[in-house]
C-alpha positions in Angstrom: -77.6 177.7 125.3 -80.7 179.5 124.4 -84.4 178.5 125.1 -87.0 178.6 122.1 -88.3 181.8 123.7 -84.9 183.6 123.7 -84.3 182.4 120.0 -87.6 183.7 119.0 -87.1 187.2 120.6 -83.5 187.3 118.9 -84.6 186.3 115.4 -88.3 187.4 115.2 -89.0 183.8 114.4 -92.1 182.7 116.2 -92.0 180.0 118.8 -94.4 177.9 116.7 -92.4 178.2 113.6 -89.1 176.9 115.7 -91.3 174.0 116.8 -92.4 173.3 113.2 -88.9 173.3 111.9 -87.9 170.9 114.7 -91.0 168.7 113.6 -89.8 168.5 109.9 -86.0 168.1 110.7 -85.0 171.3 109.5 -83.6 172.6 112.7 -83.0 170.4 115.5 -82.4 171.8 119.1 -79.0 171.1 120.4 -80.5 169.5 123.5 -83.8 168.6 125.1 -84.2 169.0 128.9 -85.9 166.3 131.0 -88.8 168.8 131.2 -88.9 168.8 127.5 -87.5 172.4 126.7 -85.8 172.8 123.6 -82.2 174.5 123.9 -80.0 175.9 121.1 -76.2 176.4 120.8 -74.3 178.7 118.8 -74.1 176.2 115.9 -77.8 175.7 115.8 -78.1 179.5 115.7 -75.7 179.6 112.7 -77.9 176.9 110.9 -80.9 179.0 111.8 -79.2 182.0 110.3 -78.6 180.1 106.9 -82.3 178.8 106.9 -83.3 182.5 107.2 -81.2 183.5 104.4 -82.8 180.9 102.2 -86.3 182.0 103.6 -85.5 185.7 102.5 -85.1 184.4 98.9 -88.5 182.8 99.1 -87.1 179.2 98.8 -89.6 176.8 100.2 -88.7 175.1 103.5 -89.1 171.7 101.8 -86.2 172.9 99.3 -84.2 174.4 102.1 -84.1 171.0 103.9 -83.2 169.0 100.8 -80.4 171.6 100.2 -78.9 171.6 103.6 -79.2 167.7 103.9 -77.3 167.1 100.7 -73.8 165.7 101.3 -72.7 168.2 98.8 -73.9 171.2 100.8 -71.3 173.8 101.3 -71.9 176.3 104.1 -69.5 179.0 102.7 -70.5 178.3 99.1 -74.1 178.8 99.9 -73.5 182.0 101.8 -71.7 183.3 98.7 -74.6 182.5 96.4 -77.1 183.7 99.0 -75.3 187.1 99.0 -75.3 187.4 95.2 -79.1 186.5 95.2 -79.7 189.1 98.1 -77.8 191.9 96.1 -79.9 190.7 93.1 -83.1 191.2 95.0 -81.9 194.7 96.7 -81.5 195.9 93.2 -84.7 195.1 92.2 -86.5 196.5 95.5 -84.1 199.7 94.9 -85.7 199.9 91.3 -89.3 199.7 92.8 -88.5 202.4 95.2 -87.0 204.7 92.5 -90.2 204.1 90.4 -92.4 204.8 93.5 -90.4 208.2 94.1 -90.8 209.3 90.5 -94.6 208.7 90.7 -94.8 210.7 94.0 -93.0 213.5 92.1 -95.5 213.4 89.5 -93.2 212.1 86.8 -94.6 210.1 84.0 -94.1 206.2 84.6 -95.0 203.3 82.5 -97.8 200.8 83.4 -96.8 197.6 84.6 -100.1 195.9 84.2 -99.0 194.3 80.6 -95.8 193.0 82.1 -97.4 191.0 84.9 -95.1 188.0 84.8 -96.8 185.9 87.8 -98.1 183.2 85.3 -94.7 182.8 83.9 -93.1 182.5 87.3 -95.9 180.2 88.3 -95.1 177.7 85.4 -91.5 177.8 86.7 -92.3 177.0 90.1 -94.6 174.4 89.4 -92.2 172.7 87.0 -89.8 172.6 90.1 -92.3 171.3 92.5 -93.4 168.6 90.1 -90.1 167.5 88.6 -87.4 167.7 91.4 -85.4 165.0 89.9 -85.3 166.5 86.4 -84.5 169.8 87.7 -81.5 168.5 89.8 -80.4 166.7 86.7 -80.7 169.8 84.5 -79.4 172.5 86.7 -77.3 170.5 89.4 -79.6 171.4 92.5 -82.8 173.2 93.4 -80.6 176.0 94.8 -79.2 176.5 91.2 -82.7 176.4 89.6 -83.8 179.1 92.3 -80.8 181.2 91.4 -81.8 181.0 87.7 -85.3 182.3 88.5 -83.8 185.1 90.4 -81.7 186.1 87.4 -84.7 186.0 85.1 -86.4 188.5 87.5 -83.5 190.9 86.9 -84.5 190.8 83.1 -88.1 190.8 83.7 -88.9 193.8 81.6 -87.0 192.5 78.6 -88.4 188.9 78.8 -91.9 190.4 79.1 -91.4 192.5 75.9 -90.0 189.5 74.2 -92.9 187.3 75.4 -95.6 189.7 74.0 -93.9 190.5 70.7 -93.3 186.7 70.0 -96.3 185.3 71.6 -98.9 188.0 71.7 -99.2 187.9 75.4 -97.5 186.9 78.8 -100.3 184.4 79.2 -99.7 182.6 75.9 -96.1 182.8 76.4 -96.6 180.9 80.0 -98.8 178.3 78.4 -96.3 177.6 75.8 -93.4 177.2 78.2 -95.5 174.7 80.3 -96.1 172.7 77.1 -92.4 172.8 76.1 -91.4 171.5 79.6 -93.0 168.3 78.6 -91.3 168.2 75.2 -88.4 165.7 74.2 -86.0 168.8 74.4 -84.9 168.0 77.8 -84.4 164.3 77.1 -82.0 165.1 74.3 -80.2 168.0 76.3 -79.6 165.2 79.0 -78.2 162.8 76.3 -75.9 165.5 74.9 -74.8 166.3 78.6 -74.0 162.8 79.1 -71.7 162.5 75.9 -69.9 165.8 77.0 -69.4 164.5 80.4 -68.2 161.0 79.0 -65.7 163.0 76.8 -64.3 165.2 79.6 -64.2 162.0 82.2 -62.9 159.6 79.8 -65.9 157.3 80.3 -66.0 156.1 76.6 -62.6 154.3 75.9 -62.8 154.6 72.1 -63.4 158.5 72.2 -60.8 158.7 74.9 -58.3 157.3 72.5 -59.5 159.5 69.4 -59.3 162.6 71.5 -56.1 162.1 72.9 -54.9 161.1 69.5 -56.5 164.3 68.0 -54.6 166.6 70.3 -51.2 164.8 70.8 -49.8 167.8 68.6 -51.6 171.0 68.7 -49.2 172.6 66.1 -50.4 170.2 63.1 -52.8 171.5 60.8 -56.4 170.6 61.8 -57.5 170.2 58.0 -54.6 167.8 57.1 -55.6 164.4 56.0 -54.1 162.7 59.2 -56.1 164.9 61.4 -59.3 164.6 59.4 -59.2 160.9 59.6 -59.4 161.1 63.4 -62.1 163.7 63.2 -64.1 161.5 60.8 -63.5 158.4 63.5 -64.8 160.8 66.1 -68.1 161.7 64.2 -68.7 158.4 63.3 -68.2 157.0 66.7 -70.4 159.6 68.3 -73.2 159.0 66.0 -73.1 155.2 66.2 -72.8 155.1 70.2 -75.0 158.0 71.2 -78.6 157.9 70.1 -79.1 161.5 70.3 -76.9 162.1 67.3 -78.6 159.6 65.1 -82.0 160.9 65.4 -84.1 162.9 62.6 -82.3 166.0 63.8 -79.1 164.3 64.9 -77.0 165.9 62.2 -78.1 169.5 63.5 -77.3 168.5 67.0 -73.9 167.1 66.2 -73.2 170.3 64.4 -74.1 172.4 67.3 -71.9 170.2 69.5 -69.0 171.1 67.3 -69.7 174.9 67.4 -69.1 174.6 71.3 -65.6 174.0 70.9 -65.4 177.3 69.0 -67.8 179.6 70.5 -68.9 178.5 74.1 -66.5 180.0 76.8 -67.3 177.5 79.6 -66.8 174.5 77.1 -63.6 175.9 75.7 -62.1 176.3 79.3 -63.0 172.9 80.4 -61.6 171.4 77.2 -58.3 173.4 77.4 -58.0 172.5 81.1 -58.2 168.9 80.2 -55.9 168.9 76.9 -53.9 172.0 77.0 -54.3 175.7 75.7 -55.8 175.9 72.4 -57.2 172.4 72.4 -60.8 173.3 72.1 -60.2 175.5 69.0 -58.2 172.8 67.5 -60.8 170.2 68.0 -63.4 172.4 66.7 -61.7 173.2 63.6 -60.8 169.8 62.9 -64.4 168.6 63.3 -65.8 171.6 61.4 -63.6 171.1 58.6 -64.8 167.5 58.4 -68.4 168.5 58.2 -67.9 170.8 55.4 -69.1 168.6 52.8 -71.6 167.0 55.4 -73.4 170.0 56.7 -77.0 169.8 57.9 -79.8 171.2 55.7 -80.5 174.1 58.0 -76.9 175.3 57.8 -76.6 174.7 53.9 -79.8 176.8 53.7 -78.7 179.7 55.5 -75.4 179.7 53.4 -77.6 179.8 50.3 -79.7 182.6 51.6 -76.6 184.8 52.3 -74.6 183.7 49.1 -75.2 186.9 47.4 -76.2 189.8 49.7 -76.8 192.2 46.8 -80.1 190.5 46.0 -83.4 191.6 46.9 -84.5 190.0 50.4 -88.1 190.2 49.1 -87.4 188.3 45.6 -89.0 185.0 44.9 -85.7 183.3 45.0 -84.6 184.4 48.3 -88.3 183.7 49.8 -88.1 180.2 48.5 -85.0 179.7 50.6 -86.9 181.3 53.6 -89.6 178.8 53.0 -87.3 176.0 53.2 -85.7 177.5 56.4 -89.2 177.7 57.9 -90.1 174.2 56.9 -86.8 172.6 58.2 -87.3 174.7 61.5 -90.7 173.4 61.9 -89.6 169.7 61.1 -87.2 170.2 64.1 -89.9 171.7 66.5 -92.3 169.0 65.5 -89.7 166.4 66.4 -89.1 167.9 69.8 -92.6 168.5 70.4 -91.7 172.2 70.9 -94.2 174.8 70.3 -93.2 178.1 68.7 -94.9 181.5 69.2 -97.5 182.8 66.8 -95.1 185.7 65.7 -91.9 183.6 66.1 -90.5 184.7 62.4 -91.5 188.3 63.0 -89.7 188.4 66.3 -86.8 186.5 65.0 -86.5 189.0 62.2 -86.5 191.8 64.4 -83.6 190.4 66.3 -81.6 189.7 63.2 -82.2 193.4 62.0 -81.7 195.2 65.4 -79.6 193.2 67.8 -75.7 193.8 68.0 -75.0 190.3 68.8 -76.8 188.8 65.9 -75.2 191.4 63.7 -71.6 190.7 65.1 -72.0 186.9 64.7 -73.8 186.7 61.6 -71.8 189.2 59.6 -68.6 187.4 60.9 -69.9 184.2 59.4 -71.6 185.3 56.2 -70.1 188.8 55.4 -71.0 192.5 56.3 -74.6 193.1 56.2 -75.7 189.4 56.4 -77.8 189.6 59.9 -79.7 192.8 58.2 -80.3 190.8 55.2 -81.6 187.7 56.8 -83.9 189.9 59.1 -85.2 191.7 56.1 -86.0 188.3 54.3 -87.6 186.7 57.3 -89.6 189.9 58.2 -91.1 189.9 54.4 -92.1 186.3 54.9 -93.6 186.9 58.3 -95.5 190.0 56.9 -96.8 188.2 53.9 -97.8 184.8 55.2 -100.9 183.7 56.7 -100.8 182.3 60.4 
């Protein structure tokens, strides 16, 4: 057993802080003597060590207590996560030290003034403080949300550049993120997550029956009449029983959900684990084929835009399609109450033109050169349209 003074000397934590930890129920002493002295055993010291790891990651004590009091708290898992985050933090510190060394040597270094992300991080922290229940629903726990923030910090420069290009400044970017936190986007995301969980956990009897029937023989042709009838029933049932898929943008949301089975690795892994290897691809192809003549307007517009890549992206015909795409996108953002950046289309155009990921995805979907064609069409629109 160690006294408060001994623990303080060992850890560098002040006696006053240890008393405070006791008061808020974060770290109770193992024993209190008749004279009122607090004593701590090895188990208590291990708990204190874990608290200090959280503290090193700048996680508020209130959140630390919530995390450690949770019945789902796993010490070893928490240590693994803390290790990952501390390694991320160490890399950031190493980068800063390297920058300082270059400056001391007289090497040219960039100014970070324009990349001050403090306002953006404040928005993220305020959202966590004011919406704990929502954060836990969306990310699983406060700890996972904090982990996400740390990951964002590792891409700070990239995000800052994006924010300035799309929104004009970090300040405007932070303001829009704050507004978008109050949008309907998160409510719809929760409903989509409920649908996905219901499918995985067999909470919807009809969908359980239909999905089991759909994947009963993965050697069948997903475009066959038999399979398409089941795909149709699944689509109809989902749109009838889940409001999120019957809203003004429900068709787009359902189409995006279908794409998960074909392109989203985590979802593919979960579905294959439930139904067997290759099940996700089979389901995705069956549902996608069913939607071929029932595609959302936004998808149809992009197909029209890329139907002939030999055309001039700045032509009147192509620009009319772009205007429809812009109008459709605005309709969705208005419905969700999500605000876009003042240079949204200019920034998006740049991504289509220069991003290897965009090129890989869009060229595979619409043909070689499709990404750059879309980018040039959007760029012309952005440069020739008044804000």
